[in-house]
N, C-alpha and C positions, 0 to 999 in steps of 0.2 A: 515804276518798273526802274525812269532813266532816274533818278536821283541812288537804285541799285548799282546801278552800272554806269555809273560817274563813280560811285565809292569804293568799285571794283576795281575801275585804270586808277585810281590815286595810292589804293591802294598795289599795286602790281609795282606800278611809279617805284614807291619808299620802298619796298623791296628789292630791290633791281638798286638800287644803291645804298646796301645796307651790308657793315662788312662780318659775319660769322666766327665765333670762335670757338673752338673746342677742346676740352683738355684730351690729351692725349704723350703719345713717351716719344721721348729725341732715338734714333742708331741708338747711340748711350747709355738707350735705357735713363734719363731722368729727365723728371715728367718738364710739361712744354702742351706749345698750345698749338692748331694746326687752323690756319686763320684759311675762310673762304671771302678768298677779293671780289665784290662788286653783286654782291647779294646772289640773286638767285638765277640773276642772267650767265653771271661769271665770267664780265663780261671783261676780265684784265687790269684793270683799277689796282695795281700796287698801293696807290695811296692808301689810302683805304685803310688794306693792310698794316700801314708802319702803321698809321695815324695807331692802328688798338692793340698791336703790339707797348707802343707807349704806353699806354694805358695802364695792361692790364700786368704789367713789369716797371713804372712807373717808376720811381729814380733809379732804383739798379737795373735800370736797361737790362737790353735782350743781347743773343748769336737767332742771326737766322741761321737754319742748320738745312734748307731743304728751300727753292721754291722749285715754280713753277712759272705759266702764262696768268691764271686767276689765282693762288693757293702758295702760302707758305708757313714750315715750320718753324715755331721760333722754342727757344727756350731760355727763360732768363732766366739773368748770372745772378752768379752768392753772391752772399753780401759781407759773408761772411769773411776776412781778411786771408785768412788761413788756409784757408780750400786753398785747392789743385784745382788747376786753368781744364 
C-alpha cells in the first residue's frame, strides 16, 4: 500500500510539471495549438509553453495568438515565402 501511495504522489508531481498541447483553430481560422502550461495544476509557468511551442513549430517558428495566466494559443508560421502574413 505504501508503494502505491508513493507512486501516486510521484505521478501527481510529474503531471503538475508538464505542458499539454491540443490542436485547435486560431481566430483567423488557421490551424494552431492550445497549450496548457504547468500541467494539471495550471501553475502559470509560461516557460513550459514557450518550450513546447518551439518543439511543435521547430524551424518555422510560431506566433502567439492569445495568452492567459496558464495557457496560450499559438500558430506555426508558414514556411512558404510567398504566403501572406
